[in-house]
C-alpha positions as CSV (number, residue, x, y, z in Angstrom):
1,X,41.3,153.4,-65.4
2,X,39.5,151.5,-62.7
3,X,36.0,150.5,-63.7
4,X,35.9,148.0,-60.9
5,X,36.3,150.9,-58.4
6,X,33.5,152.8,-60.1
7,X,31.2,149.7,-59.9
8,X,32.0,149.3,-56.2
9,X,31.2,153.0,-55.7
10,X,27.9,152.8,-57.5
11,X,26.8,149.7,-55.6
12,X,27.6,151.6,-52.3
13,X,25.7,154.6,-53.6
14,X,22.5,152.5,-54.2
15,X,22.4,151.4,-50.5
16,X,23.5,154.8,-49.0
17,X,20.8,157.5,-49.4
18,X,23.1,160.2,-48.0
19,X,25.8,159.3,-50.6
20,X,23.2,159.2,-53.4
21,X,22.0,162.8,-52.5
22,X,25.6,164.0,-52.4
23,X,26.4,162.5,-55.8
24,X,23.2,163.9,-57.4
25,X,24.0,167.4,-56.1
26,X,27.5,167.5,-57.8
27,X,28.0,169.1,-61.1
28,X,31.0,167.4,-62.8
29,X,32.5,163.9,-63.1
30,X,35.6,165.3,-61.4
31,X,33.5,166.3,-58.4
32,X,32.0,162.8,-58.2
33,X,35.5,161.3,-58.5
34,X,36.8,163.5,-55.7
35,X,34.0,162.4,-53.4
36,X,34.7,158.8,-54.3
37,X,38.4,159.3,-53.6
38,X,37.6,160.8,-50.2
39,X,35.7,157.6,-49.4
40,X,38.5,155.4,-50.5
41,X,37.6,154.6,-54.1
42,X,40.3,155.0,-56.8
43,X,38.9,156.5,-60.0
44,X,39.1,159.8,-61.8
45,X,36.6,162.0,-63.5
46,X,37.9,160.9,-66.9
47,X,37.4,157.2,-65.8
48,X,33.8,158.1,-65.0
49,X,33.2,159.7,-68.3
50,X,34.6,156.6,-70.1
51,X,32.1,154.6,-68.1
52,X,29.3,156.5,-69.8
53,X,26.3,154.3,-70.8
54,X,27.3,151.4,-68.6
55,X,24.8,150.1,-66.0
56,X,25.5,148.7,-62.5
57,X,22.4,147.2,-61.0
58,X,19.9,150.0,-61.0
59,X,22.3,152.9,-61.9
60,X,23.3,153.9,-65.4
61,X,26.1,156.3,-65.8
62,X,25.3,159.1,-68.3
63,X,27.3,162.1,-69.4
64,X,25.2,165.2,-69.5
65,X,26.2,167.9,-72.0
66,X,25.1,171.3,-71.0
67,X,24.3,174.0,-73.6
68,X,27.1,176.5,-73.9
69,X,29.7,174.2,-72.4
70,X,33.1,174.2,-74.1
71,X,35.1,171.0,-74.6
């Protein structure tokens, strides 16, 4: 698990409006991780879920449970 990679990604996202819009349009942690991987960051959707509740500068990672979703 690479929390340092997630932190770098979130810091980049704060200064890149286009990246921020892409991230907020995605539905799952895996989708966000895939975008991050395409940009050279090394973390998985599971890593991102484990990062839940942590804050990096102005961004707090939160897991959103959707009604009717099976785990």
